ROSELUM-480994 format. One line per field, with one value per residue: x, y, z of N, C-alpha, C in turn; residue number from 1. Coordinates in steps of 0.1 Angstrom, whole numbers, always signed. Layout:
N
n_u	X;... .
n_v	Y;... .
n_w	Z;... .
ca_u	X;... .
ca_v	Y;... .
ca_w	Z;... .
c_u	X;... .
c_v	Y;... .
c_w	Z;... .
resi	NUM;... .
% end
This chain:
427
n_u	-38;-65;-96;-130;-159;-188;-223;-240;-263;-262;-278;-294;-271;-252;-241;-211;-220;-241;-266;-288;-285;-292;-269;-262;-242;-228;-212;-188;-193;-212;-246;-281;-301;-327;-327;-318;-319;-344;-333;-308;-277;-277;-267;-269;-265;-272;-265;-239;-212;-208;-181;-160;-134;-102;-72;-37;-9;+17;+33;+53;+61;+81;+87;+103;+130;+130;+113;+111;+103;+80;+55;+39;+15;+10;+13;-7;-29;-30;-35;-61;-74;-73;-91;-83;-83;-65;-30;+2;+32;+63;+97;+120;+130;+147;+159;+161;+133;+138;+138;+120;+115;+117;+96;+74;+75;+69;+43;+31;+33;+15;-9;-12;-10;-21;-43;-56;-57;-25;-3;+26;+54;+80;+116;+134;+161;+188;+193;+187;+207;+210;+224;+221;+195;+168;+150;+128;+109;+106;+95;+72;+59;+56;+40;+33;+26;+37;+33;+41;+70;+98;+125;+121;+130;+155;+168;+167;+193;+208;+203;+202;+198;+173;+158;+160;+146;+120;+114;+115;+93;+72;+64;+47;+28;+36;+45;+68;+78;+91;+114;+120;+149;+176;+207;+230;+224;+208;+221;+230;+229;+211;+183;+164;+140;+154;+158;+150;+146;+163;+188;+186;+183;+206;+207;+213;+204;+177;+170;+141;+143;+159;+142;+124;+140;+146;+120;+114;+132;+124;+97;+102;+117;+97;+81;+98;+100;+75;+61;+51;+53;+54;+52;+64;+54;+50;+62;+67;+62;+73;+76;+49;+42;+56;+46;+20;+25;+35;+13;-4;+9;+3;+18;+25;+21;+17;+9;+16;+4;+14;-2;+12;+26;+5;-4;+15;+42;+74;+83;+78;+100;+115;+119;+136;+126;+127;+106;+95;+112;+116;+116;+109;+116;+95;+78;+76;+49;+40;+46;+30;+5;+5;+6;-18;-37;-31;-38;-65;-73;-67;-42;-23;-27;-34;-36;-9;+3;+30;+37;+59;+73;+94;+116;+122;+150;+160;+151;+159;+181;+204;+190;+199;+210;+192;+169;+148;+112;+77;+48;+16;-8;-31;-41;-45;-69;-81;-65;-69;-96;-96;-80;-88;-115;-131;-126;-137;-124;-124;-149;-168;-170;-146;-127;-130;-121;-94;-83;-90;-102;-84;-57;-61;-64;-39;-22;-32;-51;-74;-108;-105;-113;-137;-171;-198;-218;-243;-230;-204;-171;-170;-156;-151;-155;-170;-178;-178;-185;-186;-172;-145;-112;-85;-53;-36;-5;+2;-20;-19;-22;+0;+34;+52;+60;+63;+46;+34;+11;+4;-12;-27;-59;-81;-102;-119;-127;-132;-154;-160;-142;-143;-132;-132;-157;-155;-152;-125;-118;-135;-151 .
n_v	+16;+15;+6;+15;+1;+15;+17;+21;+33;+33;+49;+45;+41;+36;+6;-9;-24;-9;-12;-2;+2;-2;-1;-16;-11;-29;-37;-41;-55;-61;-58;-70;-46;-44;-50;-28;-6;+19;+43;+45;+59;+76;+78;+96;+84;+91;+94;+87;+63;+31;+12;-17;-15;+0;-17;-17;-30;-21;-1;+24;+29;+38;+37;+15;+39;+61;+82;+109;+112;+96;+80;+51;+59;+84;+77;+57;+72;+89;+69;+62;+86;+83;+63;+37;+6;-12;-17;-27;-29;-20;-35;-20;-6;+8;-8;-32;-51;-81;-102;-125;-112;-85;-83;-88;-66;-44;-52;-50;-22;-14;-25;-9;+18;+21;+35;+19;-15;-30;-49;-69;-67;-88;-88;-101;-107;-107;-77;-64;-68;-86;-110;-131;-152;-139;-144;-161;-183;-182;-156;-160;-178;-164;-142;-122;-133;-132;-130;-119;-110;-88;-70;-44;-14;-22;-46;-81;-94;-117;-146;-173;-170;-157;-178;-196;-182;-181;-209;-214;-199;-212;-233;-223;-210;-184;-151;-136;-104;-84;-58;-47;-43;-41;-36;-33;-22;-1;+17;+28;+56;+61;+80;+90;+83;+66;+84;+109;+129;+124;+127;+154;+167;+160;+139;+108;+79;+56;+27;+12;-15;-23;-29;-48;-70;-82;-88;-107;-127;-134;-144;-167;-181;-183;-201;-223;-230;-234;-214;-183;-151;-116;-87;-56;-22;-19;-4;-2;-8;-32;-48;-52;-68;-91;-100;-105;-126;-145;-150;-162;-186;-198;-193;-184;-154;-121;-86;-51;-17;+17;+47;+70;+61;+58;+83;+104;+117;+116;+142;+159;+160;+179;+204;+198;+193;+176;+163;+148;+127;+93;+58;+29;+53;+81;+75;+77;+86;+64;+42;+47;+45;+17;+6;+15;+2;-24;-25;-21;-44;-65;-77;-64;-68;-52;-20;-5;+17;+24;+43;+66;+83;+111;+130;+166;+172;+151;+153;+178;+183;+182;+168;+142;+133;+134;+115;+89;+88;+92;+104;+88;+77;+92;+102;+81;+67;+89;+94;+70;+72;+95;+88;+62;+56;+79;+81;+60;+36;+18;+2;+6;-20;-31;-14;-20;-46;-43;-26;-35;-62;-80;-72;-79;-107;-115;-107;-123;-115;-119;-109;-84;-66;-78;-86;-62;-72;-88;-100;-98;-83;-49;-31;-5;+21;+52;+70;+99;+103;+126;+147;+171;+186;+209;+196;+199;+199;+206;+200;+174;+143;+128;+129;+138;+159;+154;+154;+146;+155;+179;+210;+202;+197;+172;+143;+142;+120;+106;+103;+91;+68;+35;+13;-18;-12;+13;+48;+60;+80;+110;+133 .
n_w	+196;+217;+207;+210;+203;+189;+190;+160;+136;+103;+77;+45;+28;-1;-16;-31;-53;-62;-49;-22;+13;+48;+75;+105;+131;+157;+187;+174;+151;+121;+123;+122;+107;+116;+142;+156;+183;+193;+202;+192;+179;+149;+114;+86;+55;+29;-5;-2;-6;+8;+16;+20;+45;+34;+25;+29;+15;+17;+35;+50;+82;+98;+125;+148;+152;+133;+142;+139;+113;+110;+130;+144;+154;+141;+114;+111;+117;+95;+76;+84;+78;+51;+45;+52;+69;+76;+76;+63;+78;+67;+67;+69;+93;+122;+148;+121;+111;+115;+131;+153;+178;+171;+153;+169;+186;+169;+162;+187;+191;+171;+182;+205;+197;+172;+147;+130;+119;+123;+105;+104;+83;+76;+74;+45;+45;+68;+85;+61;+43;+22;+23;+41;+51;+70;+102;+92;+96;+124;+128;+114;+131;+154;+178;+162;+138;+111;+76;+52;+36;+31;+17;+11;-5;-9;-32;-33;-46;-50;-66;-58;-30;-31;-42;-20;-1;-11;-12;+15;+27;+16;+31;+51;+37;+30;+16;-6;-10;-35;-41;-70;-86;-105;-95;-109;-133;-125;-104;-70;-73;-93;-103;-119;-144;-171;-200;-224;-206;-183;-195;-203;-179;-165;-147;-130;-148;-147;-161;-175;-179;-158;-138;-149;-155;-130;-122;-141;-135;-109;-111;-124;-106;-86;-100;-101;-74;-67;-52;-36;-50;-47;-66;-59;-63;-93;-122;-149;-185;-195;-172;-166;-189;-183;-159;-168;-186;-168;-152;-170;-173;-149;-127;-93;-88;-77;-80;-75;-79;-74;-62;-71;-94;-111;-117;-117;-137;-154;-163;-141;-125;-135;-122;-102;-77;-48;-37;-56;-60;-61;-56;-74;-101;-112;-141;-178;-200;-216;-200;-177;-188;-195;-169;-158;-175;-168;-141;-144;-158;-142;-143;-127;-93;-71;-54;-39;-15;-9;+10;+21;+43;+50;+69;+69;+67;+53;+28;+19;+0;-28;-58;-66;-43;-22;-1;-15;-20;-11;+5;+8;+18;+25;+1;-16;-24;-36;-58;-73;-78;-94;-117;-125;-118;-124;-151;-162;-163;-142;-121;-91;-76;-86;-76;-49;-49;-57;-37;-12;-9;-23;-14;+13;+10;-1;+20;+39;+59;+82;+86;+73;+43;+38;+29;+33;+53;+74;+104;+97;+104;+115;+96;+77;+52;+46;+17;-2;-34;-49;-38;-38;-34;-29;-24;+6;+19;+45;+60;+65;+83;+87;+99;+81;+52;+26;+2;-28;-41;-34;-37;-59;-73;-63;-60;-28;-10;+15;+41;+66;+85;+97;+121;+135;+145;+156;+150;+134;+118;+111;+92 .
ca_u	-48;-77;-108;-143;-170;-200;-235;-243;-271;-260;-290;-294;-259;-251;-229;-203;-227;-252;-277;-289;-287;-289;-259;-262;-229;-230;-202;-177;-198;-224;-258;-293;-306;-340;-325;-313;-329;-350;-325;-294;-271;-280;-259;-276;-255;-278;-255;-226;-209;-202;-171;-151;-122;-91;-60;-25;+1;+30;+34;+65;+57;+94;+90;+112;+142;+129;+101;+110;+96;+66;+53;+27;+3;+8;+11;-21;-39;-30;-42;-76;-79;-74;-101;-77;-85;-54;-18;+13;+44;+75;+107;+132;+131;+160;+165;+153;+123;+143;+137;+106;+113;+114;+82;+64;+76;+61;+29;+27;+31;+3;-20;-13;-11;-26;-57;-61;-49;-11;+3;+40;+62;+93;+127;+138;+175;+193;+198;+184;+220;+210;+235;+217;+180;+163;+143;+115;+100;+103;+86;+59;+53;+56;+27;+30;+21;+41;+31;+47;+84;+103;+136;+117;+140;+166;+165;+174;+200;+213;+193;+202;+192;+159;+152;+159;+135;+107;+112;+112;+80;+61;+59;+36;+21;+40;+48;+80;+75;+104;+117;+127;+159;+190;+216;+241;+218;+203;+229;+225;+227;+201;+172;+154;+138;+164;+150;+155;+146;+175;+199;+184;+185;+219;+205;+216;+193;+172;+163;+130;+148;+165;+130;+118;+149;+144;+107;+114;+139;+117;+86;+107;+120;+85;+76;+107;+98;+60;+59;+43;+61;+46;+61;+61;+54;+53;+62;+71;+54;+80;+72;+35;+42;+62;+36;+9;+30;+36;+0;-9;+15;-2;+28;+19;+26;+8;+17;+9;+8;+13;-9;+20;+29;-7;-8;+26;+51;+88;+85;+76;+113;+123;+122;+145;+119;+129;+93;+92;+122;+110;+123;+114;+113;+84;+81;+70;+35;+37;+46;+19;-6;+5;+3;-33;-44;-29;-46;-79;-77;-63;-28;-18;-38;-37;-29;-1;+7;+44;+37;+73;+75;+107;+118;+127;+164;+163;+147;+165;+194;+204;+180;+205;+214;+180;+163;+136;+100;+67;+37;+5;-20;-43;-47;-45;-82;-84;-58;-75;-108;-93;-73;-94;-130;-138;-123;-145;-115;-128;-161;-166;-166;-132;-119;-130;-112;-80;-78;-95;-103;-72;-46;-63;-61;-25;-16;-38;-56;-88;-116;-104;-117;-149;-184;-205;-230;-246;-221;-190;-165;-174;-144;-157;-153;-180;-172;-186;-179;-186;-164;-132;-105;-71;-45;-27;+4;+2;-32;-17;-20;+14;+44;+61;+53;+67;+33;+35;-1;+2;-17;-36;-73;-84;-114;-116;-139;-135;-163;-158;-135;-147;-124;-137;-169;-152;-148;-111;-117;-148;-150 .
ca_v	+24;+7;+11;+12;+0;+24;+13;+32;+29;+41;+47;+49;+40;+28;-3;-9;-29;+0;-14;+6;-6;+3;-9;-14;-15;-31;-46;-43;-63;-56;-66;-68;-33;-45;-51;-15;+0;+31;+55;+43;+70;+74;+86;+96;+82;+93;+100;+82;+49;+23;+2;-23;-7;-3;-24;-14;-41;-15;+11;+26;+37;+44;+34;+23;+45;+74;+88;+123;+112;+90;+70;+42;+68;+94;+70;+51;+83;+92;+58;+63;+97;+79;+52;+24;+0;-21;-14;-36;-21;-26;-39;-12;+3;+8;-19;-38;-61;-93;-113;-126;-102;-72;-83;-87;-52;-36;-56;-44;-8;-13;-27;+2;+31;+22;+39;+9;-27;-30;-61;-67;-73;-92;-87;-113;-110;-101;-63;-60;-68;-94;-120;-143;-152;-135;-154;-162;-192;-177;-145;-165;-185;-155;-136;-112;-141;-126;-138;-112;-107;-79;-61;-32;-3;-29;-58;-93;-96;-131;-155;-185;-166;-155;-192;-202;-175;-186;-222;-215;-194;-220;-242;-217;-202;-170;-145;-128;-92;-80;-45;-52;-33;-46;-25;-31;-13;+11;+17;+36;+70;+63;+87;+95;+74;+68;+89;+122;+137;+122;+133;+168;+172;+156;+130;+94;+72;+43;+22;+3;-29;-27;-35;-60;-81;-88;-94;-120;-138;-138;-152;-180;-187;-187;-213;-234;-234;-235;-205;-170;-139;-104;-76;-43;-10;-21;+9;-2;-17;-45;-56;-56;-79;-103;-105;-111;-139;-154;-154;-172;-199;-203;-190;-177;-141;-110;-74;-39;-4;+27;+58;+79;+56;+59;+97;+113;+113;+120;+157;+166;+161;+190;+215;+192;+192;+163;+156;+138;+117;+81;+46;+33;+67;+84;+70;+84;+84;+51;+33;+50;+39;+3;+3;+17;-9;-37;-25;-23;-58;-74;-82;-59;-72;-43;-7;-4;+31;+27;+55;+67;+96;+116;+143;+176;+172;+140;+157;+191;+180;+180;+157;+129;+129;+133;+102;+87;+84;+102;+99;+84;+70;+100;+105;+69;+65;+101;+92;+59;+77;+104;+82;+50;+55;+90;+80;+48;+24;+8;+5;+5;-33;-34;-7;-28;-58;-39;-18;-41;-77;-86;-70;-87;-121;-117;-106;-133;-108;-123;-98;-73;-69;-86;-79;-55;-81;-92;-110;-95;-72;-36;-24;+1;+35;+60;+78;+109;+103;+139;+157;+174;+196;+211;+189;+208;+190;+210;+194;+159;+137;+123;+138;+143;+168;+151;+150;+149;+160;+193;+220;+196;+194;+158;+139;+142;+112;+99;+110;+84;+54;+28;+1;-26;-6;+26;+58;+64;+93;+115;+146 .
ca_w	+202;+221;+200;+217;+193;+192;+182;+151;+125;+90;+69;+31;+21;-14;-16;-43;-64;-65;-40;-11;+25;+61;+82;+119;+137;+171;+193;+164;+140;+113;+128;+114;+110;+122;+156;+161;+192;+188;+205;+187;+171;+134;+105;+73;+44;+16;-14;+1;-8;+19;+11;+30;+48;+25;+31;+22;+17;+15;+42;+58;+94;+103;+140;+156;+146;+126;+147;+134;+100;+111;+140;+142;+157;+130;+101;+110;+116;+80;+70;+87;+70;+37;+44;+55;+82;+78;+68;+65;+81;+61;+77;+69;+104;+129;+141;+110;+116;+109;+142;+159;+188;+165;+147;+180;+191;+160;+163;+199;+188;+164;+191;+215;+191;+158;+144;+121;+121;+118;+102;+103;+72;+81;+64;+39;+49;+81;+83;+47;+37;+11;+24;+49;+54;+84;+109;+85;+103;+138;+126;+110;+142;+165;+181;+151;+127;+98;+64;+41;+38;+20;+19;+3;-5;-14;-39;-31;-59;-51;-71;-49;-18;-34;-43;-7;+6;-17;-8;+29;+30;+10;+42;+58;+27;+31;+3;-7;-18;-40;-47;-83;-91;-108;-91;-118;-143;-118;-91;-59;-77;-103;-96;-129;-155;-182;-211;-228;-194;-175;-202;-203;-165;-160;-136;-134;-154;-141;-172;-172;-178;-144;-130;-155;-154;-117;-122;-149;-127;-97;-114;-128;-93;-80;-107;-98;-61;-65;-41;-39;-51;-50;-72;-53;-71;-108;-128;-163;-194;-196;-160;-169;-198;-177;-149;-175;-191;-157;-147;-180;-170;-136;-117;-82;-88;-76;-83;-71;-85;-65;-68;-79;-107;-119;-120;-119;-147;-154;-164;-128;-119;-142;-113;-92;-64;-43;-33;-67;-61;-56;-62;-87;-104;-120;-155;-188;-202;-221;-189;-169;-195;-193;-155;-157;-182;-161;-129;-147;-163;-131;-143;-114;-84;-60;-52;-26;-15;-7;+18;+25;+49;+53;+76;+59;+65;+44;+14;+16;-6;-42;-62;-66;-29;-13;+0;-23;-13;-10;+13;-2;+23;+25;-13;-25;-30;-44;-71;-80;-84;-105;-128;-129;-117;-131;-165;-167;-164;-132;-114;-76;-72;-89;-66;-36;-51;-58;-26;+0;-8;-28;-5;+25;+7;-2;+33;+48;+71;+85;+91;+65;+29;+39;+24;+43;+55;+88;+110;+93;+112;+111;+91;+65;+49;+39;+6;-10;-47;-56;-31;-43;-27;-32;-14;+13;+26;+59;+67;+66;+96;+87;+104;+70;+43;+12;-4;-43;-46;-28;-47;-69;-70;-65;-52;-14;-8;+28;+51;+78;+85;+109;+123;+146;+150;+161;+140;+135;+111;+108;+86 .
c_u	-60;-89;-121;-154;-182;-211;-239;-252;-268;-271;-288;-281;-260;-239;-222;-211;-239;-265;-276;-291;-285;-279;-259;-250;-231;-219;-191;-180;-209;-236;-270;-299;-320;-339;-320;-323;-333;-341;-311;-289;-273;-270;-265;-265;-261;-267;-241;-224;-204;-194;-164;-139;-110;-80;-48;-14;+15;+30;+47;+61;+69;+97;+92;+123;+141;+116;+100;+103;+81;+66;+41;+15;+0;+5;-3;-32;-41;-38;-57;-82;-81;-84;-95;-80;-75;-42;-7;+26;+56;+87;+119;+132;+145;+157;+155;+144;+128;+144;+123;+104;+110;+100;+72;+64;+67;+47;+23;+24;+18;-10;-22;-16;-18;-41;-63;-53;-35;-6;+18;+46;+76;+104;+130;+152;+178;+198;+195;+197;+220;+220;+230;+202;+178;+156;+129;+105;+97;+94;+72;+51;+52;+42;+23;+24;+24;+39;+37;+61;+90;+115;+133;+126;+153;+161;+173;+181;+205;+202;+191;+195;+177;+152;+150;+147;+122;+104;+109;+98;+69;+56;+48;+28;+24;+42;+60;+77;+88;+104;+126;+137;+173;+200;+228;+237;+213;+209;+223;+222;+216;+188;+162;+152;+147;+156;+156;+155;+158;+187;+198;+187;+198;+218;+208;+204;+190;+164;+151;+133;+154;+154;+126;+127;+147;+130;+107;+121;+131;+104;+90;+111;+108;+79;+85;+104;+83;+56;+53;+53;+52;+56;+56;+62;+58;+52;+65;+63;+60;+76;+58;+34;+46;+52;+24;+13;+30;+23;-7;-3;+11;+8;+21;+25;+15;+16;+9;+13;+6;+4;-1;+24;+17;-9;+4;+37;+65;+90;+84;+90;+121;+127;+131;+139;+120;+117;+90;+103;+117;+117;+113;+109;+100;+87;+74;+56;+32;+37;+34;+6;-7;+2;-12;-40;-43;-37;-61;-82;-73;-50;-21;-30;-43;-31;-22;+5;+22;+46;+51;+76;+90;+107;+124;+142;+168;+160;+154;+179;+193;+196;+187;+210;+203;+175;+150;+124;+90;+55;+25;-8;-33;-49;-47;-58;-86;-78;-65;-89;-106;-89;-81;-109;-136;-135;-130;-136;-119;-141;-158;-163;-152;-123;-119;-121;-97;-74;-83;-94;-90;-60;-48;-60;-46;-18;-21;-43;-71;-95;-115;-108;-129;-161;-190;-219;-231;-236;-206;-184;-168;-162;-149;-153;-165;-174;-182;-179;-178;-177;-150;-126;-91;-63;-36;-18;+4;-10;-30;-17;-7;+23;+52;+52;+57;+56;+34;+23;-5;-1;-25;-50;-76;-97;-109;-127;-142;-142;-161;-151;-139;-139;-129;-149;-167;-148;-134;-109;-132;-147;-158 .
c_v	+14;+13;+7;+12;+9;+19;+24;+26;+38;+38;+52;+49;+32;+19;-3;-14;-21;-2;-5;-2;+2;-6;-6;-20;-17;-41;-49;-51;-56;-65;-63;-54;-33;-46;-39;-9;+14;+43;+54;+55;+66;+83;+85;+96;+84;+100;+95;+67;+43;+12;-5;-15;-10;-9;-21;-24;-35;-2;+12;+35;+42;+41;+19;+29;+58;+81;+103;+123;+107;+82;+61;+50;+77;+87;+63;+61;+88;+81;+59;+75;+93;+67;+38;+19;-11;-17;-25;-28;-27;-27;-30;-1;+2;+5;-25;-49;-74;-104;-113;-115;-88;-72;-82;-73;-43;-39;-50;-29;-6;-15;-15;+15;+33;+27;+30;-4;-26;-44;-59;-74;-76;-90;-101;-117;-102;-87;-58;-61;-77;-106;-133;-141;-147;-146;-156;-171;-187;-165;-150;-172;-177;-150;-126;-120;-135;-135;-131;-108;-99;-72;-48;-20;-9;-42;-69;-97;-110;-140;-168;-181;-163;-169;-198;-195;-180;-200;-223;-210;-203;-229;-237;-208;-187;-164;-136;-116;-85;-65;-48;-41;-40;-35;-24;-22;+0;+11;+27;+51;+72;+69;+93;+85;+77;+72;+102;+131;+136;+128;+148;+174;+168;+147;+116;+86;+59;+36;+13;-11;-33;-32;-48;-72;-89;-95;-107;-131;-143;-147;-166;-188;-191;-200;-225;-239;-236;-226;-192;-159;-127;-93;-63;-32;-12;-7;+9;-12;-31;-53;-61;-68;-92;-109;-111;-125;-149;-159;-164;-186;-205;-201;-182;-164;-131;-97;-62;-27;+6;+39;+67;+74;+55;+73;+106;+108;+120;+135;+165;+167;+173;+201;+210;+193;+178;+155;+145;+128;+104;+69;+34;+47;+69;+81;+79;+79;+70;+40;+35;+43;+24;-1;+5;+6;-22;-37;-27;-37;-69;-81;-77;-61;-61;-29;-8;+10;+33;+41;+56;+81;+99;+129;+153;+175;+161;+143;+170;+189;+182;+168;+144;+124;+127;+119;+101;+84;+95;+96;+97;+79;+79;+103;+93;+67;+77;+99;+81;+64;+86;+98;+70;+50;+66;+90;+67;+36;+13;+12;+3;-9;-36;-26;-14;-40;-53;-32;-24;-56;-84;-84;-78;-102;-123;-116;-115;-126;-111;-110;-85;-77;-78;-79;-72;-62;-84;-103;-107;-84;-59;-27;-18;+16;+41;+70;+87;+110;+116;+150;+159;+185;+197;+205;+199;+199;+193;+205;+179;+155;+130;+133;+144;+151;+165;+145;+155;+155;+174;+203;+215;+195;+180;+155;+139;+133;+108;+108;+104;+71;+48;+15;-6;-19;+8;+36;+63;+77;+97;+130;+156 .
c_w	+205;+215;+208;+207;+198;+183;+173;+140;+113;+81;+55;+24;+8;-13;-30;-55;-68;-57;-28;+2;+37;+68;+97;+125;+152;+176;+183;+152;+133;+118;+119;+118;+118;+137;+163;+171;+188;+191;+200;+179;+156;+126;+91;+62;+30;+7;-12;-2;+5;+13;+22;+32;+38;+33;+23;+26;+18;+22;+50;+70;+102;+118;+142;+147;+140;+129;+143;+120;+101;+124;+137;+144;+145;+117;+100;+111;+102;+73;+72;+79;+55;+35;+47;+69;+85;+70;+72;+67;+76;+71;+78;+80;+110;+143;+130;+117;+109;+120;+147;+170;+182;+159;+158;+186;+182;+161;+176;+198;+181;+173;+200;+208;+178;+157;+133;+125;+115;+117;+99;+90;+77;+70;+58;+44;+61;+77;+69;+39;+24;+11;+31;+52;+69;+90;+104;+93;+117;+137;+123;+122;+155;+168;+170;+138;+113;+86;+51;+45;+27;+26;+13;+6;-10;-21;-34;-44;-61;-55;-62;-36;-20;-35;-29;+1;+2;-12;+7;+33;+25;+21;+50;+50;+28;+17;+4;-16;-22;-44;-59;-88;-93;-106;-100;-130;-137;-104;-81;-63;-87;-97;-106;-140;-167;-195;-215;-216;-185;-181;-201;-189;-159;-148;-139;-137;-147;-152;-168;-171;-165;-135;-136;-155;-141;-117;-130;-142;-116;-100;-118;-115;-85;-87;-102;-84;-57;-53;-46;-39;-54;-55;-66;-65;-86;-114;-143;-172;-195;-184;-161;-178;-192;-167;-157;-181;-180;-152;-157;-178;-157;-125;-106;-80;-86;-77;-78;-79;-74;-71;-76;-92;-116;-124;-124;-129;-146;-155;-151;-121;-125;-133;-102;-78;-59;-38;-44;-69;-54;-63;-62;-91;-111;-134;-165;-192;-207;-210;-179;-175;-194;-179;-153;-163;-174;-148;-132;-151;-153;-132;-131;-105;-75;-62;-39;-26;-15;+0;+25;+31;+52;+60;+66;+57;+56;+30;+10;+12;-21;-46;-61;-53;-20;-12;-9;-15;-12;-2;+4;+5;+22;+11;-22;-32;-39;-58;-79;-86;-96;-118;-134;-129;-126;-146;-171;-168;-154;-125;-99;-71;-75;-79;-53;-37;-50;-45;-12;+0;-12;-19;+8;+22;+6;+11;+43;+61;+72;+90;+83;+51;+28;+34;+36;+45;+70;+92;+107;+103;+106;+108;+77;+63;+41;+30;+0;-24;-54;-50;-37;-34;-32;-21;-8;+22;+41;+67;+69;+80;+98;+93;+93;+60;+28;+4;-19;-49;-41;-39;-58;-64;-73;-57;-37;-8;+6;+38;+65;+76;+98;+110;+136;+153;+156;+150;+143;+127;+109;+104;+95 .
resi	1;2;3;4;5;6;7;8;9;10;11;12;13;14;15;16;17;18;19;20;21;22;23;24;25;26;27;28;29;30;31;32;33;34;35;36;37;38;39;40;41;42;43;44;45;46;47;48;49;50;51;52;53;54;55;56;57;58;59;60;61;62;63;64;65;66;67;68;69;70;71;72;73;74;75;76;77;78;79;80;81;82;83;84;85;86;87;88;89;90;91;92;93;94;95;96;97;98;99;100;101;102;103;104;105;106;107;108;109;110;111;112;113;114;115;116;117;118;119;120;121;122;123;124;125;126;127;128;129;130;131;132;133;134;135;136;137;138;139;140;141;142;143;144;145;146;147;148;149;150;151;152;153;154;155;156;157;158;159;160;161;162;163;164;165;166;167;168;169;170;171;172;173;174;175;176;177;178;179;180;181;182;183;184;185;186;187;188;189;190;191;192;193;194;195;196;197;198;199;200;201;202;203;204;205;206;207;208;209;210;211;212;213;214;215;216;217;218;219;220;221;222;223;224;225;226;227;228;229;230;231;232;233;234;235;236;237;238;239;240;241;242;243;244;245;246;247;248;249;250;251;252;253;254;255;256;257;258;259;260;261;262;263;264;265;266;267;268;269;270;271;272;273;274;275;276;277;278;279;280;281;282;283;284;285;286;287;288;289;290;291;292;293;294;295;296;297;298;299;300;301;302;303;304;305;306;307;308;309;310;311;312;313;314;315;316;317;318;319;320;321;322;323;324;325;326;327;328;329;330;331;332;333;334;335;336;337;338;339;340;341;342;343;344;345;346;347;348;349;350;351;352;353;354;355;356;357;358;359;360;361;362;363;364;365;366;367;368;369;370;371;372;373;374;375;376;377;378;379;380;381;382;383;384;385;386;387;388;389;390;391;392;393;394;395;396;397;398;399;400;401;402;403;404;405;406;407;408;409;410;411;412;413;414;415;416;417;418;419;420;421;422;423;424;425;426;427 .
% end
């Protein structure tokens, strides 16, 4: 989508550090408020926070191939509604984003139809098959300038192949983002955290060690290759311990937590509502607590939504057959506020670091996650920290309705999202 910057003077906004500031947006940049002409449009931001636009390193936009579930247009509209000015589009499309041509096609869709910046995530392996490396170098050197590679949804189980991928991306400072799942321990049918709940419900169990075993392998491969690995959707206490250990050793590892692994727990699957089927599965309270602590202390670097839209026909099945995944872009900040900010675990500067600055650094996105200062790109979100609302899945800008927060009262903070100086969402 072509954005047209609008000159706008935002008055009386509170920044993340608690200071108050006027922000003059002109020509897609933040300019000196003293230079604003007398007749410029004004927006009174008294009582609102002004934060750098949010950045998501883990979004499924489904286009090309599954436009019935999501498109670049609808997915980035949902992102703007959630305060995001940049998302990274995962590679598990149809066809898979495993070539330079495919990467440039998705990047082009983003430029034409996106309501925020769309960065492309390339596949690690051809066809996500886990057998042969995809065109990593060609994608990196293409017009899409891919820097993050992932077979998300599938784990690269071959240790030698994972080592080769890490070695290859090191030459251009890329990062390999892994879906950590030992499929021998948690096979294709595993759909519920292995616990008393899986036994009681008769659902195939997904033990926490099926995640942590792969995390342990991958951080050691990152150390061996002196390369960068990113752990997608950390959901277990064991994985947290391993990431913490790896960081103490100086290994180049980063990690993300999803909103749903911060708030939602295993008992929600008791009704067999497939909205709550996700991979990795919802965990029990001790794992949620470990993930929250790790996000607060920085062991987990970022929040990644793993926004995974599905059409109704893909969810309308028995629990063990339905596709896993839930949407999350519109309520990501809401959940972080509810679980982390309103409980005193995180302050606003830390929210900015976890949801804007750090994901922009990991994805190497220039112009995103930047301070709200004169000369910086006008990518920001205005937040009302006191607003709350009951989530209504039918009000979503996403094409899909697999919203796990439907019917919950949560913060409803986003008042306006501005990307490149243009309002992409305005309440």
